[in-house]
N, C-alpha and C positions, 0 to 999 in steps of 0.2 A: 274916809280916813285913809291916808296913804300908808301902805305896808312898809316895814323896815327893809332897807337894802342890804344884801349880803356882802360882807367885805371881800374884795378881790385882791389878789397878790399884785404887788407893785412890780414893774419891770425890773427894778434894781434887785429885789429879792429873788426874782426868777433867775437873773444872771448869776447871783451868788450860789444858788443851789446847783445850777449847771456846772459852775466852776468846781464846786466841791465833789461833785460826781465824776468829773474829768480827773481831778487829782487822785481820788481813790482808785480809779481804773488804771491810771498810770503806775500808781504804787504796786497795785497787784501784778501788773504786767512785769515791772522790774523785779519784784520778788520772784516770780516764775522764771524769769530769764536768769537770775543769779543762781537759782537752785538747779537749773537744768544741767550745767556742766558737772556738778557734784553728783547728780543722779546718774549721768551717763559716763562718768569717769571709770575706766577699766583698771582693776587692780590685779596685778599678777603676784601671787603669793605661793608659788610652788616651792616644795622642799625636795632637794635632789641629793642622794647620796652618791659621791663621786667615787670612781675607780681610783686606786692609789697612784696610777700613772697618767691620769687625765691631766691636760695642760693646766687647768684651774688648780688641781691639787698639788701639781709640782710647784707652782708659784707660791702656794700656802706654806708648803714644807721648806721652800728655799728661804723665805723670810723668817720662818720659825727657827730654822737652823742658825741664822745670823745671830739670834738672841740667846743661844745656849750659853749658860753661865759656866764656862770652863775654868780651870784652876789657874792658868797662866803662871805656873810654878810648880815645883815638886811638892808632894804632900809633906807636911812637917807639923810637929807638935808645938803648940804655943802655950805660953803660961796662961792658966785660967783668968778670964776677965781682963785680958789685955786687948787692945784695939789697934786696928790699922785702917786708916782711910785711903781709898784708892780712887783713881779716875781711868776709866777703860775707854780706849779709842780703838774701833775696829773698822777696817776698810769694808765698803759695801759696794762690790763690783757692779758696774752699770750693765744692764742687759741689752742685748741687741734687739732689733725689731722682731726678728724671728722668735726670740725667747719671750718677748712681751706679748706675742700673739696667743693669748690664753683664753680670752673671752669666747663664750658660746662653742666650747669644745675645741678651741684652738684656731678660731677663724678671726677673732677681733683683737686688734693691738690695744692694750690697756696702758694708761699713763701711770706706770709704777717706778719709773726712774726719777726719784725725788732728790735724795741726798747721798753724797759719796761716803759718809761716815756714820757709824753708829756709836753714840756716845752715852755713857751712863756712869754714875758714881757707884762706889762699892764700899762696904763696911765689913771688915773681917774681925771676928771676935774669937779668942781662945776660950775653950770650954774645958771642963774636967774630963778625965779619961783620954786625954790626948786628941779629943775632937776639936774641930774649928767650924765655925759658922760663917759662911759668906751670905751677904744680904745686899740686894741691889733694887733700886726703885727708879723708874723713869717717869717723871711727872707729866701731865697732859699738856705740855707746852707745844704750840703750833709752830712747825717749821715746814716751809714750803708747801703749806696746805695740808700737812699730816700731823695728827695728834696721836702720840703713843702714850699709853699708860700700862706699864709693865712692872710686876713685882716678881722677883726671882730670888730664890735661896738655894743654898747647897750646904751639906755636911760632909766633911772630909776628915780622914783619919789615917795616919800611917799604921801599917799592920806588920810589916817586916822591914828589917834594916840592918845593915852591918857595914862598918867602915864608912865609905863615902856614898853608898847607894841606899835607896829606900823604895818600898812599894806601899801603896795605899789604896783606899777605896773612897769613892765620892758618890753621893746621892744628890740629885738636883732636880728642881722643878720650877715651873713658872706659870703664872696666870696673868691675863691681861688682854688688851686689844689695841689695834691701830685704826684710826678713823681718817677718812679722807675722800676726795672726789676722784676715785679710781675709775669707775665705769663711765662717768660723764664728767670729764674734767672741765674746769673753768674755761680753758681754751676752746674745747670742743663746743660748749654751750654758747660761746660768743658768736658762733656762726649760725646762719639760719638752719633750722631742722631740715635734713634731707639734702643739704648742699654738699659738694665734694669734700669739705672739711668737717662735716657733721652728718655722715652717712646714716648713723643710727638714730638721728632724730633727737638728740638731747635737747631738752627745753630749759634746763637749769643745771647747775653743778650738783652732782650727787653727793649723798652723805653716807657712804658705805663704811662698813666696819669689818674687820678681820680679827677673830680671837686667835691668840697665840699661846695656847695651853699645852704643856708637855710635862713629862715625868721620865727621868732617866737614871742610869747607874753607869759609873766608869771605873775602870782600873787605871790607876795613875802610878807613875814612878819617876825617879830622879836620880842623878849621879853627879858628884862634884868632879869637875875637871879644872883644877887649879883654882882661880877666883870666880869661875863661872859655874852655875848650877844648870845642868842640862835636864830637861824633863820631857816626858811623853805620856800619852793617855789614849785609851780606846773606850768608847762609850756606846751604849744602846739607848735609844730615846723613843718613848711612845708619845705620839702627838695626836691631839684631839682638837680639831679646828672647825670653825664655822665662818663662812663669808656671807654677810647680810648685805644684799643689794638694797639701795634706797635711791632710786632714780626715776625722773619723769622723762619718758621718751615716747614720741609719736602719739601723744594724747593718752598715754597709759602711765600708771604708777607701778614701777617694777619693784616688788619686795621679795624677790626670789631669795631662798636660803640654801646655800650650798654647804654640804657637810663632807668632811674628809678626816679619816683616822687611819693610823697605822704606824709601823716602826721604821726608824732609820738608824744607821750607825755612823759613827764619825771618829776620826783619828786626829790627834793633836801632837805637835813636836815643837819645842822651843827652848829658850834659855833665859836666865835671869842673872842680874848682877846687883851687888850692893854698891850704892852711889856715895856712901858716906853718911854717918849719923844713923838715922832710922829710915833712910830712904832707899828704895830699891826699884828696879825697872825690870819688867818681864815682857818678853816678845814671843809670840807664838804663831805658827802656821796651822790653820784649821782646814780639814778636808772632810767632806761628806758626800758620797755618791748618792744621786737622786735620779730615779728613773722617771721617764716621761715618754709618752707615745703621741707624737704630733702628726696630725693628718697631713698628707694621705698615707703615711707610714703605717704599716701593719704591726711592726714590732717596736717594743720600747727600748730606748737607749739611755745611756748614763749622761745626764747634764748636771755635773756636781757644783756644789758650792766650795770654792777655795778662797779664803780670805786671810789677811794678816791682822793680828790682834796685839794690842799693847796695853800694859797696865803699869801705872806709876803708884807705888804704895808709900805711905808715910806712917810710921809707927807713932802712937800717941803716948 
């Protein structure tokens, strides 16, 4: 009697098993390859407290000073719960290459010349006890690759006055941030990393952010000269700022956090005119001395912000 024969695998089945094994091996290899860059990616997350006259700190307080909510007119008492709408336009001086050399302690030129004007709406409301509230909000609308979201307010009140002159006090503050590709601009990242136009190895546009928080107090005053109201002010401001780097450079992710805080002072002088009806125009010159020590200099120098500010008000 003949014994039963054991079944043998067909050649087709053998080829199918081999194919499946090859696919599984390739899938595992691809998974390992994809995971390798993430595992080897270097992340720089240092936190550094800057000296107040470091070039990076100077740039922070320069742009924070641009956003100070000044009165743009003499202090005056308004009827409670009356409102004025305003549109403020301030010049934003363009910085030279030397002034923009603020990265890495003053050795790298940053792309911080973006717009020539700082524009924001304002709302002024009369309050009881002769106080007035100024409120401004800049929404996060992107302009030239920069998004600003700033909320500022101020309380002002005349405290002394006689005839055509008045003295007052103003308390102001702001919170918010500015975001953009400052450390690795889109233009830099368009060139090969390490090339003459991309020496710092930018692999993509950065997404950096700068907080522009501050709190201050000012003495303000004004005097009537014919149909013109002349005003002036002197302010002290405490600034608390952070610059968060978010850039991919030379195979690393830079998440360095730079901190700077300290006091600045500023002076304003200007004039305002009634244009008819409930409309008025204010013009003001702003000055703030800002110390900076740029290498290789050993001593700090004054590199101030000087800009022109205008405000058109309409009473409601």
